[in-house]
MIGUPA-7442 format. One line per field, with one value per residue: residue in three letters; residue number from 0; y, z, x of N, C-alpha, C, O, CB in turn. Coordinates in steps of 0.1 Angstrom, whole numbers, m for minus. Atoms other than C-alpha are relative to their C-alpha. Glycine has a CB too. Example, Ala and Ser with C-alpha at 12.3 -4.5 7.8 and 13.67 -1.06 7.14 Angstrom:
resn <- [ALA SER]
resi <- [0 1]
n_py <- [m12 m11]
n_pz <- [0 0]
n_px <- [9 m9]
ca_py <- [m45 m11]
ca_pz <- [78 71]
ca_px <- [123 137]
c_py <- [12 11]
c_pz <- [0 8]
c_px <- [9 m8]
o_py <- [12 22]
o_pz <- [7 9]
o_px <- [19 m3]
cb_py <- [0 5]
cb_pz <- [12 m14]
cb_px <- [m10 4]
//
This chain:
resn <- [UNK UNK UNK UNK UNK UNK UNK UNK UNK UNK UNK UNK UNK UNK UNK UNK UNK UNK UNK UNK UNK UNK UNK UNK UNK UNK UNK UNK UNK UNK UNK UNK UNK UNK UNK UNK UNK UNK UNK UNK UNK UNK UNK UNK UNK UNK UNK UNK UNK UNK UNK UNK UNK UNK UNK UNK UNK UNK UNK UNK UNK UNK UNK UNK UNK UNK UNK UNK UNK UNK UNK UNK UNK UNK UNK UNK UNK UNK UNK UNK UNK UNK UNK UNK UNK UNK UNK UNK UNK UNK UNK UNK UNK UNK UNK UNK UNK UNK UNK UNK UNK UNK UNK UNK UNK UNK UNK UNK UNK UNK UNK UNK UNK UNK UNK UNK UNK UNK UNK UNK UNK UNK UNK UNK UNK UNK UNK UNK UNK UNK UNK UNK UNK UNK UNK UNK UNK UNK UNK UNK UNK UNK UNK UNK UNK UNK UNK UNK UNK UNK UNK UNK UNK UNK UNK UNK UNK UNK UNK UNK UNK UNK UNK UNK UNK UNK UNK UNK UNK UNK UNK UNK UNK UNK UNK UNK UNK UNK UNK UNK UNK UNK UNK UNK UNK UNK UNK UNK UNK UNK UNK UNK UNK UNK UNK UNK UNK UNK UNK UNK UNK UNK UNK UNK UNK UNK UNK UNK UNK UNK UNK UNK UNK UNK UNK UNK UNK UNK UNK UNK UNK UNK UNK UNK UNK UNK UNK UNK UNK UNK UNK UNK UNK UNK UNK UNK UNK UNK UNK UNK UNK UNK UNK UNK UNK UNK UNK UNK UNK UNK UNK UNK UNK UNK UNK UNK UNK UNK UNK]
resi <- [0 1 2 3 4 5 6 7 8 9 10 11 12 13 14 15 16 17 18 19 20 21 22 23 24 25 26 27 28 29 30 31 32 33 34 35 36 37 38 39 40 41 42 43 44 45 46 47 48 49 50 51 52 53 54 55 56 57 58 59 60 61 62 63 64 65 66 67 68 69 70 71 72 73 74 75 76 77 78 79 80 81 82 83 84 85 86 87 88 89 90 91 92 93 94 95 96 97 98 99 100 101 102 103 104 105 106 107 108 109 110 111 112 113 114 115 116 117 118 119 120 121 122 123 124 125 126 127 128 129 130 131 132 133 134 135 136 137 138 139 140 141 142 143 144 145 146 147 148 149 150 151 152 153 154 155 156 157 158 159 160 161 162 163 164 165 166 167 168 169 170 171 172 173 174 175 176 177 178 179 180 181 182 183 184 185 186 187 188 189 190 191 192 193 194 195 196 197 198 199 200 201 202 203 204 205 206 207 208 209 210 211 212 213 214 215 216 217 218 219 220 221 222 223 224 225 226 227 228 229 230 231 232 233 234 235 236 237 238 239 240 241 242 243 244 245 246 247 248 249 250 251 252 253 254 255 256 257 258]
n_py <- [18 4 m10 1 m1 m7 10 m1 10 m6 15 15 3 m5 2 1 m7 1 m14 m5 m7 m1 13 6 10 14 6 5 11 m5 m2 16 m1 m8 4 10 m8 m2 8 7 m10 m1 7 3 m15 6 m14 m5 13 2 m5 m5 m2 m13 m6 m16 m4 0 5 13 12 5 2 12 6 m6 7 0 17 5 0 7 11 13 12 m1 m14 0 11 2 m10 1 6 m6 m9 8 7 m16 m4 5 m6 m5 12 11 m6 0 m11 m5 m11 m6 m10 m11 m2 m13 1 16 18 7 8 5 m13 4 11 0 m2 13 6 m5 m4 m9 m7 m10 m7 m10 4 m4 11 6 11 7 10 1 4 8 m11 1 15 6 1 2 5 1 3 m9 15 6 m7 m5 10 7 m10 m7 10 2 m13 m13 2 8 m16 m14 1 0 m14 m6 m10 m5 m2 m11 m2 2 14 6 2 6 12 4 1 m6 m4 m13 m6 m15 m18 2 m5 13 12 m1 1 10 9 m2 1 13 7 m4 14 14 m3 1 18 6 6 17 5 0 5 15 m3 m3 9 6 m10 m2 8 3 m2 5 9 4 m3 6 m1 m16 m2 9 m9 m9 4 1 m14 m5 7 m3 m16 m1 9 m9 m7 m14 6 m4 m16 0 10 m4 m9 1 2 m11 m11 m12 3 8 m2 13 m6 9 10]
n_pz <- [0 8 6 13 8 m9 2 m3 m5 9 1 4 6 m6 13 m4 9 0 m3 6 12 5 3 9 m7 8 m11 m8 m13 m15 4 4 m11 m12 6 m5 m10 3 3 m11 m13 13 m1 m13 m3 5 10 16 9 10 1 13 m4 10 m4 m2 17 10 13 m1 m10 m2 12 m4 m9 m3 10 m7 m5 10 4 m18 m2 13 m1 m15 m3 13 m6 m12 5 6 m7 m10 4 3 m14 m1 7 0 m12 2 7 m4 m12 8 6 13 2 14 6 8 2 4 6 5 m10 4 m17 m15 2 10 m9 m13 5 7 m12 m6 8 13 1 9 5 5 13 0 m5 14 m9 4 m5 8 m7 13 3 m12 m1 m10 1 m12 m16 m15 12 11 11 m2 3 9 7 m4 0 17 8 3 10 m3 m11 1 8 m13 m2 7 10 m12 7 m7 10 m9 m5 11 5 m8 m5 10 1 m13 m7 m8 5 3 m4 m2 m4 m13 m8 m4 m3 m10 m3 10 m6 m6 4 2 m12 m5 3 m1 m14 m1 3 m11 m3 m4 18 m2 m8 8 17 m2 m3 15 11 1 m4 11 10 m2 1 9 m1 m14 m14 m3 m2 m15 m8 4 m6 m20 m10 m3 m12 m11 2 m2 m13 m5 m1 15 15 m1 m3 16 5 m3 6 16 4 m7 7 m11 4 m6 m15 m4 m14 m1 m12]
n_px <- [m5 0 m9 m2 14 11 10 14 13 13 11 m8 m13 m14 m9 m18 m5 m17 m5 m18 3 m15 1 9 3 m8 0 m12 8 8 21 5 7 11 9 1 9 17 15 6 7 13 10 6 8 15 5 0 6 m5 m15 m2 m18 m3 m13 m1 m3 9 m14 m5 m3 m21 m8 m12 m6 m11 m17 m11 5 m3 m17 m7 2 m7 10 4 8 15 7 8 11 10 8 8 9 14 5 11 12 11 5 8 10 11 9 15 7 m1 m17 2 m8 m3 m12 m1 m10 m7 1 m12 m8 8 14 7 3 11 19 9 3 11 7 2 m10 3 m13 0 m5 m12 m10 m12 m2 m7 m4 m13 m14 m10 m7 m11 m11 11 16 7 m3 14 13 7 m4 13 8 7 5 13 11 5 m1 m15 m10 1 m7 m16 m10 0 m9 m12 m3 5 7 11 12 12 12 12 2 2 12 6 m2 5 m9 5 13 10 m12 9 m9 m4 7 11 m9 m2 17 1 m7 8 17 0 m1 14 0 0 4 12 4 0 m10 m8 2 m10 m15 1 m1 m13 m6 4 m2 m15 m3 m1 m12 m11 9 2 21 5 m7 6 16 8 m2 12 16 m3 m3 15 2 m3 6 18 2 0 6 m3 11 10 3 0 11 10 2 5 11 8 m4 0 m17 m7 m8 m6 m8 m10 3]
ca_py <- [278 282 298 288 286 302 285 295 288 298 273 250 254 257 273 267 291 285 316 318 347 352 318 314 294 265 237 231 204 226 235 198 197 223 210 174 196 213 184 165 199 200 168 164 195 182 222 219 200 207 220 247 250 281 296 336 364 360 341 311 281 263 266 233 221 242 244 249 215 199 205 190 160 124 88 91 125 120 84 95 135 121 96 118 142 113 101 140 142 114 127 147 119 95 127 119 152 171 192 214 232 266 270 305 306 281 245 231 196 195 227 202 171 185 199 159 152 174 162 186 213 249 270 306 312 327 292 275 233 209 182 197 176 160 198 194 156 143 127 134 124 134 115 129 95 77 103 121 90 76 115 125 92 76 93 131 119 105 138 163 142 138 171 186 209 235 235 262 267 264 228 215 216 200 168 165 180 206 209 244 272 307 348 352 373 345 320 322 326 299 274 284 280 244 234 250 223 194 205 205 167 146 143 105 100 121 106 68 84 97 66 48 70 67 28 25 34 11 m22 m44 m41 m64 m59 m21 m28 m55 m27 3 m20 m22 14 17 m6 12 47 33 18 58 85 111 83 82 120 123 97 117 149 139 127 157 181 203 207 179 183 160 154 132 101]
ca_pz <- [211 174 157 120 115 127 141 145 156 136 152 136 119 125 100 100 79 73 83 67 38 37 25 3 32 23 48 78 103 130 109 99 140 150 120 142 169 153 132 165 184 152 154 192 195 195 181 152 126 97 87 63 58 35 34 43 14 m17 m32 m22 m4 2 m21 m12 12 29 3 34 50 19 10 49 38 33 38 73 72 38 54 86 71 48 67 95 69 55 90 96 64 68 100 75 50 79 102 102 97 61 54 29 11 0 m20 m27 m52 m56 m43 m48 m33 m2 m8 m32 m11 19 m5 m19 21 22 14 m11 m26 m39 m58 m67 m102 m97 m86 m99 m86 m91 m86 m93 m73 m105 m109 m71 m85 m61 m60 m41 m3 14 m14 m42 m63 m47 m40 m72 m94 m76 m79 m119 m133 m140 m171 m160 m124 m142 m168 m137 m120 m144 m164 m128 m155 m135 m142 m133 m119 m145 m159 m126 m123 m160 m146 m113 m95 m78 m70 m75 m85 m78 m76 m53 m34 m29 m22 13 19 m11 11 36 21 11 46 59 38 42 84 76 72 99 113 118 73 72 88 74 37 43 54 24 m2 14 17 m19 m31 m12 m17 m42 m53 m34 m5 m7 m13 18 39 22 34 74 75 61 84 110 99 101 137 148 161 130 103 123 129 90 78 97 89 51 56 78 54 77 85 100 141 137 174 160 180]
ca_px <- [44 50 82 78 39 11 m17 m52 m85 m119 m143 m149 m118 m79 m56 m18 0 41 55 91 83 122 123 96 84 107 107 136 135 124 87 87 83 64 41 38 25 m1 m14 m17 m33 m57 m67 m73 m92 m129 m140 m118 m137 m116 m75 m65 m27 m15 16 26 25 11 47 46 33 61 86 107 131 157 191 211 196 196 233 244 226 242 229 225 208 186 175 163 150 130 113 104 90 67 60 45 26 12 m6 m24 m39 m48 m63 m100 m109 m106 m73 m78 m45 m45 m20 m12 18 45 41 76 92 83 54 41 45 24 m6 m10 m7 m37 m75 m80 m61 m75 m51 m44 m44 m11 1 35 35 62 86 124 145 163 173 200 213 180 147 118 119 85 63 60 72 42 17 13 11 m17 m34 m27 m17 17 25 17 36 69 74 66 91 119 119 108 90 62 28 2 m26 m50 m34 m27 m64 m69 m49 m66 m37 m58 m95 m104 m87 m97 m83 m58 m78 m106 m82 m89 m127 m129 m109 m129 m168 m156 m146 m181 m192 m180 m182 m220 m220 m221 m184 m179 m195 m168 m140 m152 m160 m124 m111 m125 m113 m76 m77 m87 m51 m38 m62 m71 m112 m125 m105 m116 m154 m155 m138 m166 m191 m176 m172 m209 m220 m204 m218 m253 m247 m245 m264 m257 m276 m305 m305 m298 m322 m349 m341 m346 m374 m390 m377 m357 m313 m296 m284 m251 m236 m208 m221]
c_py <- [1 13 5 1 9 m7 7 m5 13 m10 0 m2 3 2 m3 4 m1 14 3 9 2 m6 m3 m16 m11 m7 m4 m9 6 3 m18 m4 4 m5 m18 5 3 m6 m5 11 m3 m11 m8 9 m2 17 0 m12 2 10 9 1 13 6 20 6 m7 m9 m10 m7 m5 m3 m13 m1 14 m2 m5 m17 m10 m7 m8 m17 m11 m10 3 7 m2 m12 10 17 m4 m9 2 11 m9 0 14 3 m12 1 8 m7 m7 10 m3 13 9 9 3 11 14 6 13 5 m10 m12 m8 m12 1 5 m11 m13 2 2 m16 m4 m1 m10 2 14 11 7 13 3 7 m10 m9 m19 m10 m5 3 m5 m3 14 m2 m14 m7 m2 6 m13 m1 m5 3 m14 m6 5 5 m9 m8 11 2 m13 m3 9 14 m2 m1 6 9 m5 m5 11 9 14 3 0 10 m4 m8 m21 m8 m4 m11 m13 m5 3 10 1 12 7 19 15 m2 8 m5 m12 m5 m4 m16 m15 m1 m6 m15 m7 2 m14 m11 0 1 m14 m5 m7 m14 m1 5 m7 m16 3 2 m11 m11 2 m5 m18 m7 m4 m13 m22 m5 1 m7 m2 16 1 m9 14 18 m9 2 8 2 m4 10 12 m5 m3 15 10 5 m9 0 17 4 m4 10 13 5 2 11 14 14 m9 m10 4 m9 2 m8 m11 m10]
c_pz <- [m12 m6 m18 m8 12 3 7 m2 m4 3 m8 m6 6 m14 3 m11 2 m2 1 m12 m6 m3 m9 10 m5 16 8 7 9 m7 m2 20 9 m11 7 5 m4 m9 12 9 m11 5 12 3 m3 m5 m11 m7 m14 m4 m11 6 m16 4 m2 m10 m9 m11 m2 12 11 m14 3 11 5 m8 11 5 m10 m4 10 m2 m6 m1 10 3 m10 6 10 m5 m7 7 13 m2 m8 11 3 m11 m2 8 m10 m8 10 12 m2 m2 m12 3 m10 m3 m8 m3 m10 m7 m2 10 m6 5 7 4 m8 7 11 m5 m6 12 2 m5 m13 m3 m12 m2 m2 m10 m4 6 m9 9 m7 8 0 9 m8 m2 8 m6 9 m3 6 9 5 m7 m9 m5 3 0 m14 m16 2 m5 m17 m9 m2 m11 0 7 m3 m8 11 11 m1 m8 7 m6 15 m2 10 5 m8 m8 14 4 m12 6 11 10 11 0 m11 m5 m7 m2 11 12 5 2 19 4 m11 13 18 1 m2 13 5 m6 1 19 1 5 16 6 m4 m18 0 m2 m8 m16 1 m2 m9 m11 1 1 m13 m11 6 m1 m10 m4 9 12 5 m2 14 10 m3 11 17 3 m6 9 12 0 2 13 13 m1 m13 m10 7 m2 m19 m7 4 m2 m15 2 9 m5 9 2 12 14 3 16 m2 10 m10]
c_px <- [6 13 m3 m13 m6 m16 m11 m9 m9 m9 m10 14 14 5 11 6 19 2 16 2 13 1 m7 m8 4 m3 10 m10 m5 m13 m3 m8 m11 m17 m11 m6 m10 m10 m7 m7 m12 m11 m4 m9 m16 m10 2 m7 9 12 m4 14 m1 14 m4 1 m11 10 m2 m9 0 6 13 0 8 13 6 m4 3 16 5 m6 8 m8 m6 m11 m15 m6 m11 m12 m12 m14 m7 m9 m15 m8 m10 m9 m7 m16 m12 m9 m8 m9 m15 m7 7 10 m4 15 m4 8 0 13 8 0 11 5 m8 m12 m7 m6 m12 m12 m2 1 m16 m16 m3 6 m6 10 m7 1 15 9 9 m2 6 10 14 12 10 9 16 5 m9 m11 m12 3 m10 m16 m4 m3 m11 m11 m7 m1 m12 m9 m4 2 20 7 2 14 13 3 1 11 15 2 m2 m3 m12 m14 m10 m8 m12 3 5 m16 m6 4 m5 10 m7 m20 m5 8 m9 10 7 m6 m17 1 m7 m14 m4 3 m13 m20 4 4 m14 m6 3 1 m10 m8 2 14 7 m4 8 13 m1 m5 17 12 1 7 19 8 0 13 9 m4 m2 m19 m3 4 m3 m15 m3 2 m8 m10 3 m6 m14 m6 4 m9 m18 m8 m2 m14 m2 m9 m13 m6 2 m11 m10 m1 m3 m13 m12 5 5 18 2 8 12 7 13 0 m8]
o_py <- [m7 25 16 5 13 m11 11 m16 25 m19 11 m13 10 m5 m3 m4 4 21 8 6 1 0 m12 m27 m18 m1 m12 m11 0 1 m25 m8 0 m4 m20 3 m2 m3 m4 6 m9 m10 m19 5 3 16 5 m23 m9 22 8 2 14 8 26 m1 m14 m11 m15 m2 m4 m10 m11 2 24 m12 m16 m27 m19 m18 m17 m26 m13 m8 7 3 0 m9 13 17 1 m6 m5 17 m4 5 14 10 m12 m3 6 m5 m9 5 m1 12 10 15 m5 21 13 14 14 12 m20 m12 m17 m11 m1 m1 m9 m16 m6 m2 m17 m15 m10 m14 m6 20 9 7 14 m3 7 m8 m13 m19 m13 m2 m8 1 m1 13 m3 m18 m17 7 6 m24 m11 m2 4 m19 m8 0 4 m4 m16 8 2 m13 5 18 18 1 3 4 15 4 m10 9 20 25 m5 3 11 m16 m18 m29 m20 m13 m19 m21 m16 m6 7 2 12 4 24 15 m10 6 2 m20 m17 m15 m25 m22 m10 m9 m21 m19 m9 m24 m19 m11 2 m18 2 m20 m16 m5 m4 m9 m20 m7 m9 m10 m18 m7 m8 m20 m17 m11 m18 m31 3 3 m5 m10 20 12 m8 18 27 m5 8 8 9 4 12 14 2 m4 13 9 0 m3 6 21 8 4 16 17 16 12 8 25 23 m20 m8 10 m17 13 m9 m11 m20]
o_pz <- [m11 m5 m24 m20 23 m6 19 m8 m2 m6 m11 m6 16 m24 15 m21 12 m11 9 m18 m18 m10 m16 6 m12 26 1 9 16 0 0 22 18 m6 4 1 0 m10 13 19 m7 10 12 13 m13 m10 m20 m4 m20 m2 m19 17 m25 15 m8 m20 m5 m23 m14 23 22 m23 3 18 m2 m8 10 0 m6 m6 5 4 m17 m5 10 10 m8 7 8 m4 m5 6 19 5 m10 10 3 m9 m11 4 m7 m6 8 20 m13 m6 m11 14 m18 4 m19 5 m21 1 m7 22 m14 17 6 12 m6 9 12 m1 m11 12 7 m17 m22 7 m24 7 m1 m14 m16 10 m20 21 m18 20 m3 11 m5 m3 1 0 13 m9 17 6 12 m5 m11 m5 m7 m8 m17 m26 m6 m10 m22 m21 0 m11 m7 2 5 m12 13 17 7 m16 2 0 23 m13 22 6 m6 m11 10 11 m9 4 13 19 23 m10 m22 m5 m15 m4 20 23 11 2 21 8 m7 16 24 10 3 13 5 1 1 23 13 11 25 7 m9 m23 2 m12 m14 m23 m2 m9 m10 m17 m9 1 m15 m21 2 2 m19 4 21 20 16 2 22 16 5 22 25 12 2 17 19 10 6 15 25 m10 m20 m16 0 m7 m24 m13 m6 m4 m20 m2 7 1 12 m2 22 13 13 21 7 19 m5]
o_px <- [16 12 m3 m14 m3 m23 m9 m10 m8 m12 m14 19 15 4 13 5 24 m2 23 13 14 10 m3 m11 m4 m6 17 m22 m12 m23 m13 m19 m18 m28 m23 m17 m20 m22 m19 m11 m22 m22 m9 m15 m21 m22 m6 m7 8 9 m14 19 m10 18 m13 5 m20 8 m2 m10 m3 3 25 m9 6 19 10 2 10 21 12 m1 12 m19 m18 m21 m27 m18 m23 m24 m23 m26 m15 m16 m26 m19 m23 m19 m16 m27 m24 m21 m21 m17 m20 m19 19 11 m9 16 m8 14 m5 19 3 4 8 6 m20 m19 m19 m17 m21 m22 m13 m2 m24 m14 m6 10 m6 19 m19 10 19 21 7 m2 1 12 21 23 22 22 27 15 m3 m17 m8 8 m13 m28 m16 m15 m17 m19 m19 m5 m17 m20 m15 m3 29 16 12 25 21 14 12 16 23 11 0 1 m16 m15 m12 m9 m18 m5 4 m19 m15 m5 m1 11 m4 m26 m11 20 m17 22 3 m1 m25 m8 m9 m17 m11 m6 m19 m28 m6 0 m21 m7 m7 m1 m12 m18 7 15 18 6 17 20 9 m5 23 22 11 11 26 20 8 13 20 5 0 m28 0 m2 m2 m21 m13 m8 m6 m15 m5 m15 m21 m10 m6 m17 m28 m20 m5 m23 m10 m18 m21 m16 m9 m19 m13 m13 m6 m20 m24 4 m2 22 m4 19 11 11 21 8 m13]
cb_py <- [m14 m3 m8 m12 m17 14 m15 7 m6 2 m4 m8 6 m11 12 m16 14 m9 5 m14 14 2 m6 m5 1 3 m8 11 m11 16 13 m14 3 27 0 m6 10 12 m14 m8 22 m5 m7 0 15 m10 13 4 2 m1 m12 15 m21 13 m7 7 m6 16 0 1 m3 m18 16 0 m13 m2 12 14 m1 9 15 10 m1 m8 m14 7 16 m3 m12 0 9 m5 m9 4 9 m16 m4 15 8 m8 11 9 m13 m16 18 m9 9 6 m5 10 m6 6 m13 8 6 2 m11 7 6 3 19 m2 m2 10 15 m11 8 19 5 3 m10 8 m6 3 5 13 m9 12 m5 4 m12 14 m11 m6 13 0 0 4 m10 m1 8 21 2 12 m11 m6 8 14 m6 m4 15 15 6 m16 1 5 m11 m16 11 2 1 m12 4 m1 m7 10 m19 9 13 17 m4 7 15 5 m2 m13 3 12 3 7 m10 m1 15 1 12 m2 8 11 19 3 8 10 12 m3 5 16 m1 m8 9 5 m11 m9 1 m16 4 1 m1 m10 18 5 m1 4 21 12 m3 7 19 9 3 m12 m5 m9 m4 11 m7 m20 m2 m1 m20 3 15 0 m15 1 8 m10 m12 4 5 4 m17 m4 10 m9 m17 m4 4 m15 m15 m1 3 1 16 m3 m3 m5 m6 6 8]
cb_pz <- [m1 m4 2 m3 m4 m7 6 m3 20 m18 14 m10 m11 10 m9 5 1 m13 14 m5 2 4 8 m16 2 m8 m2 8 8 10 m24 m8 1 0 m16 5 6 m5 m8 7 6 m20 m10 11 m11 17 3 m7 m4 m9 m4 m6 m2 1 m12 7 m7 m5 2 3 0 10 m4 m2 m5 11 m9 13 2 m5 1 22 m2 3 2 7 m6 m21 7 18 m7 m11 0 10 m9 m3 16 m1 m12 1 10 m3 m7 8 0 8 13 m8 m2 0 m8 2 m5 11 3 m3 m2 2 9 13 m12 m13 7 13 m17 m13 12 m5 3 m1 m4 3 m14 4 m11 8 6 2 6 m8 m6 m7 10 m21 7 19 9 9 2 m4 10 9 2 m10 3 9 6 m1 m3 16 7 m7 m15 m5 m11 8 7 m2 m15 9 5 m8 m13 12 m17 2 m5 m6 0 m15 m15 7 3 m15 m4 2 m8 m1 11 11 m11 19 4 m1 m6 m8 0 3 m8 m16 2 m1 m16 m11 10 m6 m4 m9 6 m12 m15 m2 8 17 m12 5 22 8 m7 12 11 m5 4 17 10 m3 2 17 4 1 m15 m1 m2 m10 m14 8 0 m19 m4 8 m3 m8 1 0 m22 m10 2 m5 8 m9 m8 9 13 m5 7 10 4 m8 0 15 m10 19 1 m10 12 m12 18 1 15]
cb_px <- [m15 m14 16 8 m9 m2 5 m5 0 3 m8 m9 1 10 2 7 m9 8 m7 8 m8 9 m3 11 m10 23 m5 9 10 7 m7 20 4 5 9 7 4 m2 2 11 6 6 1 9 7 m10 5 17 m19 m10 13 m10 16 m12 15 10 16 m6 16 16 5 4 8 15 8 1 12 1 m17 m5 9 m12 m9 17 5 9 12 5 11 14 5 5 5 7 9 1 16 11 1 4 11 3 9 7 2 m10 m3 m12 18 m16 7 m5 5 m3 5 17 m18 9 14 6 3 9 13 2 m4 4 8 1 1 m14 12 m9 8 6 m11 1 m7 26 m11 3 m4 3 0 m12 m9 m6 17 m3 m2 m15 8 m4 m10 9 16 m1 4 6 8 m2 6 12 m9 2 m2 m14 m5 2 m9 m17 m4 2 m8 10 m7 1 m9 m7 m3 4 10 7 m9 3 11 m4 15 9 m6 m7 17 m7 m9 14 2 m7 20 7 m10 14 21 4 m7 9 11 m7 1 16 4 m4 13 m10 m2 m11 m9 m3 m1 m13 m10 1 m4 m12 m5 4 m6 m5 9 6 m8 8 m14 m1 17 7 m10 11 15 m6 m6 15 16 m9 10 15 5 m7 18 11 1 22 3 m3 16 10 m2 m2 7 2 m3 3 m11 m17 13 7 m9 12 m8 11 m11]
//
């Protein structure tokens, strides 16, 4: 089904591996369309409760966009291709299931932007993250100028974008760009462990919580608080809420059904 990615299921997980190691897993237009199909497949599959994205090999998560395709861009192609990439990466942010980026090396340009669209990010200790587009006489186009300042603050994001400076894993953790740093050989194990921790909760609670936090980036405080209240009320109407409270009172492990 796929040429540039590997899609593997380990229910309740799905794992997408960008499989272009010969070009440091760079993003090309065909890969974007495979992403769209794979993201939709993961979202629609009831057996999948969480998604992990990583890169093939130990050098790169994704080292930017395919430079040959960037070279061919004019105004029309630049607009068309970046809007499509934004649309596809938005699928990650809006997916009702958690998405974890397992960053195994370089995450640059489109690779950083893919990681930013994920719910959580775990980096190997050899990871380097950056937004180097100004080195090519262009600017980010797949979301970095919008998601990066929301994640690490205006000043730090401005510095990364304007200087094209890469940050290592430890600095990325310190500034809030990644949630955790682990040894390279522990990366996938840690990503799966985090996914399983989230999966142990009610899938509806996770969906509503993710939506509430996502909307906080777009709403004023009063609107965000009202939206949170409605989502809380929606959760209170579920069977999972009854099960969760009952299990707590009865000192047992809950058995959530996603209803």
